[in-house]
C-alpha positions as CSV (number, residue, x, y, z in Angstrom):
1,M,-51.0,37.2,59.1
2,A,-50.5,40.8,60.1
3,F,-54.1,42.0,61.1
4,S,-52.5,45.4,61.1
5,D,-51.9,45.2,57.4
6,T,-55.5,43.9,57.0
7,F,-57.2,46.8,59.1
8,K,-54.9,49.4,57.3
9,A,-56.3,48.2,53.9
10,L,-59.9,48.1,54.6
11,A,-59.5,51.5,56.5
12,D,-59.7,53.3,53.2
13,P,-63.2,53.8,51.4
14,T,-61.6,53.4,47.7
15,R,-60.2,50.0,48.8
16,R,-63.5,48.8,50.5
17,E,-65.1,49.9,47.1
18,I,-62.7,47.7,44.9
19,L,-63.5,44.9,47.3
20,G,-67.2,45.2,46.7
21,L,-66.6,45.3,43.2
22,L,-64.7,42.0,43.4
23,K,-67.5,40.4,45.2
24,Q,-69.3,40.3,42.2
25,G,-66.2,38.3,40.5
26,E,-62.8,38.5,38.9
27,L,-61.8,41.7,37.2
28,S,-58.7,43.4,35.5
29,A,-56.8,46.2,36.9
30,G,-58.1,48.5,34.2
31,E,-61.8,46.8,34.7
32,I,-61.7,48.3,38.5
33,G,-60.0,51.4,37.2
34,A,-62.8,52.4,35.1
35,H,-65.3,52.5,38.2
36,F,-63.1,55.7,39.5
37,H,-62.0,59.0,38.9
38,M,-58.5,58.4,39.6
39,T,-55.3,57.7,37.9
40,G,-54.0,54.2,37.0
41,A,-51.2,54.5,39.1
42,T,-53.4,55.4,42.4
43,I,-55.4,52.2,41.3
44,S,-52.3,50.5,41.3
45,H,-51.5,51.6,44.7
46,H,-54.8,50.7,46.3
47,L,-54.6,47.1,44.6
48,A,-51.0,46.4,46.0
49,V,-52.1,47.5,49.4
50,L,-55.1,45.1,49.3
51,H,-52.7,42.5,47.9
52,H,-50.1,42.8,50.3
53,A,-52.7,42.6,53.1
54,G,-53.8,39.1,51.4
55,I,-57.3,40.2,50.7
56,I,-57.0,39.8,47.2
57,D,-55.2,37.7,44.9
58,G,-53.9,38.7,41.2
59,E,-53.0,36.6,38.4
60,K,-51.1,37.9,35.4
61,R,-52.5,36.6,32.0
62,G,-50.9,37.8,29.0
63,K,-50.3,41.8,29.7
64,Y,-53.0,42.4,32.2
65,I,-53.7,41.4,35.7
66,Y,-56.8,40.0,37.0
67,Y,-57.9,40.2,40.5
68,T,-60.1,38.0,42.8
69,L,-61.2,38.4,46.4
70,N,-59.0,36.4,49.1
71,T,-61.9,35.4,51.7
72,T,-59.7,33.6,53.6
73,V,-58.2,36.3,55.5
74,M,-61.7,37.6,56.2
75,D,-62.3,34.3,57.2
76,D,-59.3,34.6,59.8
77,I,-60.6,38.1,61.1
78,I,-64.3,36.9,61.5
79,G,-62.9,34.1,63.6
80,W,-61.0,36.3,65.7
81,I,-63.3,38.6,66.3
82,L,-65.8,35.9,67.2
83,D,-62.9,34.5,69.7
84,L,-63.1,37.8,71.3
85,K,-66.7,37.9,72.0
86,G,-66.2,34.4,73.2
87,E,-68.5,32.6,71.0
88,S,-67.3,29.5,69.2
89,D,-68.3,28.1,65.6
90,H,-71.1,26.3,67.5
91,E,-72.9,29.3,68.8
92,K,-73.0,31.3,65.2
């Protein structure tokens, strides 16, 4: 995993807000876009950055793409941070 892609994706407040929406469950791109005052193309760009970083997964069903969180990437980051702190799984 490329942490640089992950951190770049997480650096943007709109993308963090998208992750907050997806925390509640799966949403289509249109449902995500309805929460923002920006174009569909801009939302698509944000979704593409998150997908490229592996933070979200997309599944095409018919003419819609439904997005979900991929928490394994976050687990990897948390593990890396805990390792930097010198903590093991036993100390959490």
